[in-house]
Steps between C-alpha positions, in 0.01 A plus 500: 500500500599131549484241221169357624329840485650568157357174366166572666495844338557345158177302537300786649134498396234746612143610433419873508123541549284792395124513495387415147125459479507398134738214568382368835121512486360162607198556278707543184500201266854510366551426132863392539763496772820660372841575648698782339878487556731791431854449628646828375739654755572826315293800400142465379496441124268359238467153654415648838243745359349209309484287817322775693249561223451125460415473870253790490323369191481140622354616832241714322393196295431289809814285513677412825852640465809467718823695450857384570795743481852538636515665842643851548474599133339785308231254397410412858499867596255566217271221619507646851422845363203361307400288802506179299540185715803297398753234589876557498810282468874562504710535187881498508723669241869400498722647227190571286385139536152462649400227746150416625556265797160569656286510187403131494401506867295819450325361193413173669347674804307759298368257241385257768342767720332698218409194285675659202412379149740716297842642583557805281875567466650825374875432526642190330701390807172440686393221264727221630371515859144545372532186286603291801189618683276448198597133478437443868172693530365477143523874436544667161775751420446811288795720409485852356804560279581866574855551379688498170756256646504157334362232731664162545286215373459355852283795605285472189448126539420512872222761462146379428411827334707795381369851444708693248469871435605483134526258205881474520478350849236250391701390195812467715320275750356279225848435362586296812196273484465175310182421305325335797596780738370761256158335513497498882684820590275801537651822367301822481581858402357758739593863533602613850232598750506858617303728729322705233278695742798618706643689202181606324368649824835642612499835679774693676526768766798650315412752230863608487742227388795687651333474839429130445860406421634723777271363772510134392862463383675814623612597149471833327396445142552754223254678272560241230303208352523188717573158353407218732616141518385253764695173501745285692853637458637198315698445179198381302315826569777681308492822702850585370355545150244745635769697685703526180188623321455771763861607443443528125177693542661755732844544343451413132137587433489791744174362642522517881292233670499323838455136594357335811598137564288300742630164618795331666744233387857388453574756228421805713856608586625440145216708361570783744865499392389506136290812560814667636718401205229610254463829691125454540489447878316831543222375270452144631329408827514156662180457703576154643229256603158663516131416490416844354488361147175665393611835643836486321334415169241774547764768564719391206465592133617185322532135608813333360600135536840431344520126578682263265264228621147538631226238500216753506539811715221549754628851576428598139136408549494699823647805326246458220211528744645835607511601132878528484681463165713184492841416358630142492738266319429281199545121521358489854161428656443875513361479145187347656419843646691741277373511144739732319353841426167385643536436874862607533837501325745211458876541469741247354606268783830609660547787252569826682449723194163341432397560862615863480295545184178372659545711816574807288188436290277505807670795665446709186141388440268555798195427283648160408563432871136568576378286211721203588403527867129496417544208260700302754234560764221372276707205377588374848154559640338306216750216459617416851170450675541323835153342482576325170844397620358347818245300299786367290707419809208326671451276195873429497491396866209263424694337218807458721301339780316266263803411286 
């Protein structure tokens, strides 16, 4: 490929059409015209699930919604699978640094063509290009703060409205604003959107979990309780702590148990080596990237999330709707879903013995598992209602546009 074609590829921009009656009807009087950006290039995580559910809910409420994602990614593949029309642009990663050479061009064309009123960003790096467009075309920028990473003040100041998923994020953002900015900047706490019906109405063709894992992942599970964790294989998710807990349960507590890990990431090879050194490789299964989340949760006994940092934990809500008992870490956003001894069990953050204790408690108390699963189901169903959340979001959009 010559240098001209390489440069051309960097600025590649494309529209992938699918028939979408809700979004293209000429008779529909649109409430707002919104562009959702999600520039993730890795596996589908919380921000991507949120973006998909945001799109579905906005469409159902009569908004005109466009979607912009990075080409040739898991996110684009998911949009194709769901037959959601979308735009794509090229993202370049060099030595872990991310570059968006075509993002400004894509935003300008989409916003002009679709008469966009609000650009809804989901990754902080999207905000700079969006701000340039907003000044030129008088468009507002909304940013959903998904991660536990501390944002630089430039991203906070350049957003017209910020949606936080917990109080810590909101307080952190306020610390960067002067008194005048605090009066003008719109900050709102909203819990993540999720597809409640998908999990409440879940059904499976597999009555035998051994058959499920064999046919879907080519693994032969044992006749042991299954712990399940679904998360990106990164340092913050603290999978190593969970592996050490499995080692203690098997070799110190004499409680054999198996673990399925769904997800991909930079820590995968290190974690596989750790299972070997801990002599638990026969009890731990790496499932890789998968969209069989509901199935995996359904065929598991306990949902564990060992993260050191977690802003909320959408997967915990999903597991709750399948009535699975939950285990998560203190001092994280997981406490929004897990109320200790009510909707699940909390272990002391980054404490392996505390994690072992909570797993052991559930493994020895099936009645407690059932109780916590039922409580979690009712709690999530009652407190994370998409209809109420969308009303709150719609009011937030109105304030942003009128501010």
